[in-house]
N, C-alpha and C positions, 0 to 999 in steps of 0.2 A: 472680605467684608468682616469687620471687627465689630463686635456688639459689646457694650459696657455690661459689667456684671456687678462689681461692687468697687466702692471707693472708701477709703479710711484716711483719716488725718490724725497728725500727731503734733504737739507743741514743740518748736525747734529747741527750746531749752532743755526739754526732757530727752530728746534725742541727741543732743549734744553730750550730755551726761553719759549715756550709753556709748556713744563713739569714743569718749575719753576712756572709759573702761576697757572697751575692746582693744584700743591702741596701746594701753598700758600693760595688758596681760602678756605674759611669756609664751603662753600656750592657748589654743583656740580649739573650740568644739568643731569637729567635722560636720558636715551636712551629708545627706545620703549618697550624693553623686561623688563625693570625695574618696569613697573606697575604691573607685576605679581609675584614680589619678595617680600614676606611677611616682611623679615627684614628691608625693606626700609620704612615701615609704623610704626606709633606710635603703641606700643603694640605687634609687631611682627605678624600682621595679616593684609591681604590685606582688605582695606576698599573699599566697592563698593557703587556705586550709579546707580540706574536703571539696576541692574545686570551686571554692568562692573566696572572694578577697577577705583576708583576715584584719579586721578593723582594729583589733587590739595591737597591731604592728604599726598603725599610722603614727608618724612623728607629729604630735600636735604643735610643736614649735614651727612647722612648716606651713600650717594651715593660715591663711590670710585673715587678718581682723575684719570683721564684718558684723552685721546685724541680722538676726533672724526674724522674719515676720512669721509668726506661729498662729496656724488656724485663723488667719484673717482677723486676729483679736489683739495681739500684743507684739511689740518689738522687744527683743532681748539681745543682749551682748553675747557673742560667742566666746568672749574672753573667759579663761579659766583662772579664777582667783580663789584659792582655798580659804582665804580669810572672809570671803563675802558670800552671801547667798546669790542665787540667779538674780541678775539685774534686768529688770524689765519695766516697760511702760505700756499702758493700754491705749487703744484707739479712742479717738473722739472725746478725750478727757476723762474717760471712764475711771473711777477709782474703785478698785477691786475690794471686795469683801474678803473676809477669812475664808469663807466657804469657797469663794472664786480662786484664791491663792491655793487652797488645797486641791481644787479640781485642776488647775493648771499644772501644779507640781505632779499630780497623778498622771496626767497626759503625757508629760515630758518623760516620766519613769516607766510608762507602760509598755507593753510588748507591741501595741498598735502605734505605729509611728504617727506623730502629728504632721500636718500639712506645712512644710516649712519652705520659705523662699529666702535664700541668702542674698543680702545686699551689701556689697563691698563698701568699706569706709570711703573709698575714693568717689563713689557715686554721690555722696552727700556734699560735694564741693558747693560752696556758697551758702551753706547752712547759717554761717554767722549773720547773714543779712536777710534771713527768711522770716516770714510771717507764719507760715505753716508748712508742714511736711505732707504731701498727699501721695498716696499710693493707690493705684487703680489696677484692677484685674479685669482683662477683657478676654473674650474667647474668639480665637480664629478657628473657623470650622476645618480648615486645611492644615493648620500648623499647631494647633492646641493653645494653651494659655499664653497670654502676654501680660507681663507685669511691669507697669511703668511708675516711675518716681518723679515727682515734681517737688522742687525746692521753690515754693511761692515766695517771691520777693515782697518786701514791705512797701516798696515804691509803687505798687500797682501794675508794674509791667508784666506781660505774660511770662510764665514760668517755662523754662526749658524742660522738655519732657524726655526723660532718659529710660530706655528699655533695659531692664536690669536682670531679666532672667534669660536672656540670649546673649552669648558672648561671641565675638568674631574671632 
């Protein structure tokens, strides 16, 4: 039995800008689970240091383009572009203040990891005809969190719901 916990929405135009940024980048930020994925390391084997994956050895060119939903507050591109600052958009049309921007930058740079959900670029198929992008967090007592993505069409038809935090 799934129980809804939170739903956030984003404007499709804002999300498309993030997707373009992620796809154009030559390298991409890894997420927490990537440290255990052998194909992201040179030679296809996880490189360890002190019996723990050495994330400094991850080949960022092998990380797939994606968007990160950070702390249920904003979407950001995982694209690394030294010429630009972190590219992000806030939920529900929120415009961040200077104080909010500083707070988010601190959260991303702090030792305490933010809660991040990676959503691959391919999951946003159909965004060009979308009215809204909706992300819902639900809790399954037996399996844990379920994160779903809806690309809500402009024509009023029901959106296809894609589970984005569980891969086959």
